[in-house]
N, C-alpha and C positions, 0 to 999 in steps of 0.2 A: 194866709200870708204870714211869714215869719217876722219877728221883730229883730232878727239878727242884723248887726251892723258890721260890715267888713272891717277887719283890723288894718292898721296902717302897715305899709311896707317896712317901716322902721321897727315896729313892734315884732313883726314876723321875723325880721333879720336878727333881732336881739334873741328871740326864742331859739332860732336855728343855731346861732353861734353858741349859746349856752348849752344846748343839747350836744353839739359836736365836741365842745370843750369840757363837758361835765361840770359846768360852773353853776353856782346859785345866783339868783337875781332877786332884787327887792321889788315887790309888787304891792298893789292895793286890791283887795278883794272885799267887796261890800264895805268899803271905807276903812278896812282893817289892814294895816301895814304888815306884810309877811315876807319872809325869806323863803323862796321855793327853789327847787332844782328841777327845771324842765327836763322831761324824758323823751317826749315825742309831740309832734303836732300833726293832726290829721283832719281830713274833711269828711263829714258825713251829714246826710240830710240837709245839704246846702249851707252848712256852717262849719267853721274851724273850731277844733277842740284842742286844748292843751292838756297833755298828761304830765303830771308833775308830782314830786314828793314834797309834802309840806314840812313845816317846822317840827311836827310830831312824828316824822318819818312814815307818814301814811300816804300811799299813792292815791291821787285823785284825778278825775277828768272833769274839766269845766270848759264851757263855751268860752273861746278866747276873747270875745268882745266884752265879757264880764270881768276881765282882768286888766288893770291899768299898770303898765310898766313904769317904774320910777327910775329917774336918771341916777 
């Protein structure tokens, strides 16, 4: 059984809007505040993954429930 926790509809909407608009958002990953630019969100193996470009211009893919969207 996976430890994946479904993300909120609000977080999913924030990701989708940022993807469509090409905008960056502030998030927390492992307690570290970062500005990322979401590129896509996809589902695989029963979990949602966010593909994004980080502050160092490196594309990453991370399980969406491990990212906290900051208002």
